Each structure stands twice: as C-alpha cells, then as structure tokens.
C-alpha positions as CSV (number, residue, x, y, z in Angstrom):
1,M,-8.4,-42.4,1.1
2,T,-6.8,-39.0,1.5
3,A,-3.2,-38.4,0.7
4,Q,-2.5,-38.1,4.4
5,E,-4.0,-41.5,5.0
6,Q,-2.0,-43.1,2.2
7,L,1.3,-41.7,3.5
8,G,2.8,-44.6,5.5
9,I,4.5,-43.5,8.7
10,E,6.3,-46.1,10.9
11,R,8.5,-45.5,14.0
12,R,11.7,-47.6,14.1
13,G,13.3,-46.7,17.4
14,G,14.3,-43.0,17.2
15,V,13.7,-42.8,13.4
16,V,10.4,-42.0,11.6
17,V,10.1,-43.9,8.3
18,V,7.9,-42.1,5.8
19,R,6.7,-44.2,2.9
20,L,5.3,-42.3,-0.2
21,G,2.0,-44.1,-0.7
22,W,0.7,-42.9,-4.1
23,P,2.1,-45.5,-6.5
24,E,-0.9,-45.1,-8.9
25,S,0.4,-41.7,-9.8
26,G,4.1,-42.5,-9.6
27,N,4.1,-40.9,-6.2
28,A,3.6,-37.5,-7.9
29,L,3.3,-34.5,-5.6
30,G,0.2,-32.5,-5.7
31,L,-1.2,-30.1,-3.2
32,S,-2.6,-32.7,-0.8
33,E,0.6,-34.8,-1.1
34,A,2.7,-31.8,-0.3
35,D,0.5,-31.0,2.7
36,A,0.9,-34.6,4.0
37,L,4.7,-34.6,3.6
38,L,5.0,-31.2,5.4
39,A,2.9,-32.5,8.3
40,A,5.0,-35.6,8.6
41,V,8.3,-33.7,8.6
42,R,7.1,-31.2,11.1
43,S,5.6,-33.9,13.4
44,A,9.0,-35.7,13.4
45,E,10.8,-32.5,14.1
46,R,8.6,-31.8,17.1
47,D,9.2,-35.2,18.6
48,E,12.1,-34.8,21.0
49,D,12.8,-38.6,21.0
50,C,13.2,-38.6,17.2
51,V,16.7,-38.3,15.8
52,G,16.1,-39.2,12.1
53,I,13.6,-39.3,9.3
54,A,13.8,-41.8,6.4
55,F,12.0,-41.8,3.1
56,T,10.9,-44.8,1.1
57,A,8.2,-45.3,-1.6
58,A,5.6,-47.8,-2.7
59,G,5.5,-48.9,-6.3
60,R,8.0,-48.9,-9.2
61,V,8.6,-45.1,-9.1
62,F,10.1,-43.4,-6.1
63,C,8.8,-39.9,-7.0
64,G,7.8,-38.6,-10.4
65,G,7.9,-35.0,-9.3
66,G,5.1,-32.5,-9.4
67,D,1.6,-33.8,-10.4
68,V,1.6,-33.0,-14.1
69,V,-1.9,-34.3,-14.6
70,A,-3.2,-31.9,-12.0
71,M,-1.3,-29.1,-13.7
72,A,-2.7,-30.0,-17.1
73,E,-6.3,-30.2,-15.8
74,A,-6.2,-27.0,-13.8
75,P,-8.2,-24.1,-15.2
76,D,-4.9,-22.1,-15.0
77,A,-1.7,-24.1,-14.7
78,G,0.1,-21.0,-13.5
79,D,-2.3,-20.5,-10.6
80,Y,-2.1,-24.1,-9.7
81,L,1.7,-24.1,-9.8
82,D,1.8,-20.9,-7.8
83,D,0.1,-22.8,-4.9
84,L,1.9,-26.1,-5.4
85,V,5.4,-24.6,-5.6
86,A,4.8,-22.5,-2.6
87,Q,3.7,-25.5,-0.6
88,L,6.5,-27.8,-1.8
89,G,8.9,-24.9,-1.0
90,L,7.8,-25.3,2.6
91,V,8.7,-29.0,2.5
92,T,12.1,-28.1,1.0
93,A,12.8,-25.5,3.7
94,A,11.7,-27.9,6.5
95,L,14.0,-30.6,5.3
96,A,16.9,-28.2,4.6
97,S,16.7,-26.8,8.2
98,T,15.8,-30.0,10.1
99,R,17.9,-31.2,13.0
100,L,17.0,-34.7,12.0
101,V,19.3,-37.0,10.1
102,V,17.6,-37.5,6.7
103,V,17.9,-40.9,4.9
104,S,16.4,-41.9,1.6
105,A,16.1,-45.4,0.2
106,I,15.3,-45.1,-3.5
107,Q,13.9,-48.1,-5.4
108,G,12.9,-46.5,-8.7
109,S,12.8,-43.4,-10.8
110,V,13.2,-39.9,-9.3
111,A,12.3,-36.9,-11.4
112,G,11.8,-33.2,-11.1
113,A,10.7,-32.1,-7.6
114,G,11.4,-35.7,-6.4
115,L,15.1,-34.8,-6.5
116,I,14.6,-33.0,-3.2
117,F,14.8,-36.3,-1.4
118,P,18.3,-37.3,-2.5
119,L,19.5,-33.7,-2.5
120,L,18.4,-33.0,1.0
121,S,19.3,-36.4,2.5
122,D,22.4,-37.0,4.6
123,L,22.7,-40.5,3.2
124,V,21.1,-42.0,0.1
125,V,20.8,-45.7,-0.5
126,A,19.6,-46.6,-4.0
127,S,18.6,-49.8,-5.8
128,A,20.6,-50.6,-8.9
129,S,17.4,-50.0,-10.8
130,A,17.0,-46.4,-9.7
131,R,17.1,-43.6,-12.2
132,F,17.5,-39.8,-11.7
133,S,16.4,-37.0,-14.0
134,S,15.5,-33.3,-14.0
135,A,12.5,-33.7,-16.4
136,Y,11.4,-30.1,-16.1
137,A,12.4,-29.0,-19.6
138,G,10.4,-31.9,-21.1
139,V,7.2,-30.3,-19.9
140,G,8.4,-26.7,-20.7
141,L,9.1,-25.7,-17.1
142,T,12.0,-24.7,-14.9
143,P,13.3,-26.3,-11.7
144,D,11.4,-25.7,-8.4
145,C,11.7,-26.9,-4.8
146,G,15.2,-25.5,-4.6
147,V,16.6,-27.9,-7.1
148,S,18.3,-25.1,-9.0
149,Y,20.1,-24.2,-5.7
150,L,20.8,-27.7,-4.3
151,L,21.7,-29.7,-7.5
152,P,24.9,-27.7,-8.4
153,R,26.0,-27.8,-4.8
154,V,25.8,-31.6,-4.8
155,V,27.0,-32.6,-8.3
156,G,28.7,-29.4,-9.5
157,E,27.5,-26.7,-12.0
158,R,28.5,-28.4,-15.2
159,R,26.8,-31.7,-14.3
160,A,23.8,-29.9,-13.0
161,A,23.5,-28.1,-16.4
162,R,23.7,-31.5,-18.2
163,L,20.7,-32.7,-16.1
164,A,18.7,-29.5,-16.3
165,L,19.4,-28.2,-19.8
166,F,19.9,-31.4,-21.8
167,G,17.6,-33.8,-20.1
168,E,20.3,-36.3,-19.2
169,A,19.2,-39.1,-16.9
170,L,21.5,-40.9,-14.5
171,D,21.5,-44.5,-13.6
172,A,22.3,-45.4,-10.0
173,T,25.9,-46.1,-10.6
174,T,26.5,-42.8,-12.3
175,A,24.5,-41.0,-9.6
176,A,26.8,-42.5,-7.0
177,E,29.9,-41.3,-9.0
178,W,28.4,-37.8,-9.1
179,G,27.7,-37.7,-5.4
180,L,23.9,-37.8,-5.6
181,V,23.8,-41.4,-4.1
182,D,26.0,-42.9,-1.4
183,R,25.4,-46.6,-1.8
184,V,24.0,-48.8,-4.6
185,V,22.6,-52.2,-3.8
186,P,20.7,-54.9,-5.6
187,P,17.0,-54.3,-5.6
188,E,16.3,-57.2,-3.3
189,A,18.8,-55.8,-0.8
190,L,17.4,-52.3,-0.5
191,D,15.1,-52.8,2.5
192,G,17.8,-54.7,4.4
193,E,20.4,-52.0,3.7
194,L,18.0,-49.3,5.0
195,D,17.4,-51.3,8.2
196,A,21.2,-51.6,8.7
197,V,21.7,-47.9,8.1
198,L,19.0,-47.0,10.6
199,A,20.4,-49.4,13.2
200,R,23.9,-48.0,12.9
201,L,22.5,-44.5,13.2
202,Q,21.0,-45.3,16.5
203,Q,23.9,-47.3,18.0
204,G,26.1,-44.4,18.8
205,A,25.8,-41.3,20.9
206,T,22.6,-40.0,19.3
207,Q,22.8,-36.7,21.2
208,V,25.7,-35.6,18.9
209,L,23.7,-36.1,15.7
210,A,21.8,-32.8,15.5
211,P,24.7,-30.6,16.6
212,T,27.1,-32.4,14.2
213,K,24.7,-31.9,11.4
214,R,24.5,-28.2,12.1
215,L,28.3,-28.0,11.9
216,V,28.8,-30.0,8.6
217,R,25.8,-28.8,6.7
218,T,26.3,-25.4,4.9
219,T,23.0,-24.6,3.3
220,D,22.3,-20.8,3.7
221,P,18.7,-20.5,4.7
222,A,18.4,-17.0,3.3
223,A,19.9,-17.9,0.0
224,L,17.7,-21.0,-0.3
225,A,14.6,-18.9,0.5
226,A,15.5,-16.3,-2.1
227,R,16.1,-19.1,-4.7
228,L,12.8,-20.7,-3.8
229,E,11.0,-17.4,-4.5
230,L,12.8,-16.9,-7.8
231,E,12.0,-20.4,-8.9
232,R,8.3,-19.9,-8.0
233,R,8.0,-16.7,-10.1
234,T,9.8,-18.3,-13.0
235,I,7.9,-21.5,-13.2
236,V,4.6,-19.8,-12.8
237,E,5.4,-17.5,-15.7
238,L,6.5,-20.3,-17.9
239,A,3.4,-22.5,-17.0
240,R,1.3,-20.0,-18.9
241,H,3.4,-20.3,-22.1
242,P,1.5,-22.0,-24.9
243,D,4.3,-24.5,-25.4
244,A,4.3,-25.5,-21.8
245,I,0.5,-25.9,-21.7
246,A,0.7,-28.2,-24.8
247,R,3.5,-30.2,-23.2
248,L,1.7,-30.6,-19.9
249,R,-1.4,-31.9,-21.7
250,R,0.5,-34.3,-23.9
251,F,2.3,-35.7,-20.8
252,A,-1.0,-36.0,-19.0
253,R,-2.5,-38.0,-21.9
254,A,0.4,-40.3,-22.2
C-alpha cells in the first residue's frame, strides 16, 4: 500500500479526522508521507462544509519525526533532507494558515518534526503515556518544520532551549504545565475525549470558528516562511557533517 492509502481519513460531521497510518515506522515522515499529509490538509481546506481537522495515529508512537532510516540510506542525506524539509515545510505552512480548527489526540511519543502537530493545534488532548522530545540533536541535526519558530512561542525560549539543546523529554503532565498540551487523560479515555471535543466543536455557531481563529492566532506568515527557509539551509548543511552521517546510520541500525 502507498503512504496515501495507509493514511486514514474519516469524516465526523464537519470535521475530517486524519489517522497517521504508518505504525511500523513509528509514523515517521518521509517524502511520500509528507505528500499524503499535505494532500489531506489541502482537501479538508477546500471543503466548504468542513470546520475542523483532527489528527490521531495508529500504533504506540504518535509521530517519530522525519524518516531517519530514509535519511541514512539516501546516497546523499543532504539532498534527501533538502527535498523532505521543503515538503514538510509546505505541511507546516498549510496548518499554520488554515481556517480550520486543528485538534490533535496524542497517544504515544512525539519527536522532532512530529512536534508540528501539538504546536500547530488549537487544542491538544494527550494520553498520560504520551512523551514529547526534540530529538534533533541526537542525530546531529537542527530543528525543521518551523519547530524553532513555533516551540518558543508556545513554551517560552528557555524551555524551548532545554528541549532543543539538552535533549530533555517531557511527560504528558509536564507538557500540559508548559502549555504544549491542553488535557491529559488516561490512555483508555483518549478516543472518548476526542469524540467529546469534536462534538462540542460542532454544537455551537460553527460560522464563527474560522474568523475567531484568524483573530486569536498571531503567527506571522512571512516570519514563519523565512524561518522555514533558514531551517532548511541549516539542516541540509549539517546533514553532510560526518558526525551527523554516523549518528543517522547508528539510529537506523538500532
């Protein structure tokens, strides 16, 4: 099956629920997965009857970030990352600018590029077993997908530095205290909580959702675009460093 075919898409009233469907890779994001995500977001955006988009995931890991195995196996990791980061940047830009209310229901670990889901959501529900980490430095790379722009805006600069520079990982409770997560529920209650959130979202005057979101969200599209480009150039350069190449290959073999 293709990445597009494995991506679960379900309509619940006026909300499209997107289920990351690549559990065998920890829902890692390679080029085909990025293409599938972008298509799903753009399709929901075009649907005039759609007011929201929700993200869930199959398996124990919500999203392990970029596909490190594909990076390690590529003839030139820099060239591969150049393409991947550019495509994932389009996903980031689409979610950052969407009129749709974005919800994430996170059941497991989130790392690296996977942080775009909680960072760009309007509401995040997490299982008590969820974990959040930057993970870039561990493979000798720098943040991408706008994480370096979005993370300090959500958790503050000092806390963002702890995650990005020192490899600190957050449990769900700490993530909620830092503002990365809105609600923490027992693992068995996650699906029910998502259903309740989506029901409440659609019970009110849905015509106010998009304009209200425009008023309360303050992401500067030009600043985000500039940061995405800076991230792309930086990570591509570092991907060709011998230490990064060795780290990527060790991670891929683990």
